[in-house]
C-alpha positions, 0 to 999 in steps of 0.5 A: 499500500501506498499513500502521498498526500497533497502538496500545492503541487502534486493531487493525493494518491492512494495504491494498493499492489495485487498479485495473483495466479488462478487456474493452475497458475495459468493466468497470471495477475499482477499491478497496482490500482488505486485512487487520485484526487484532485481539486477541479475549478472551485472548491470540489474535489475530483478522483479518478481511479487509476490502474497499471495492471499487467495480465497474461495467459499462458496457452501452453503447458510449457510456459512457452506461448503466452498471451499478454494484455496491459494498462500503464498510466502515462506521465502527463506532459502538458506540452505534448498533451499525451494520453493519460494512458496506454493498453496494448495486447500481444502474444509472446513466444518464450525459450530458454536455452544455454547455446545456439544449438539448444535454440534451433534444434526441436525440443524433441531432438535436444531430449534425444541426444 
C-alpha cells in the first residue's frame, strides 16, 4: 500500500499492489490500483481511479506461448498533450537456451541426445 498526501504541486494518491495466479497458475495478474484526487475549478474535489495492470495467460503447458494485455499510466506532459493511459495486447513466445544449438534444435531431438 502506498499513500501520498496532496501538496501544492501534486494530487493526493492511494495505491494498492495486487498479484495473483489463477486457473492452475495459467492466468497471471499483477498491478497497482488506486485513487487520485485533485481539486477542480472552484472548491469541488474530483477523484479518478488509476491502475497499472498486467494480465498474462499461458496458452501451453510448457509456458512458452502467452497472451498478454496491459494498461499503464503515462506521465502527463503538458507540452505534448499525451493520453493518460497506454493499453496493449500481444502474443509472445519464450524459450530458454544455453547455446545456439539448443535454440534451433527441436525440443524432441534435443531430449534424445
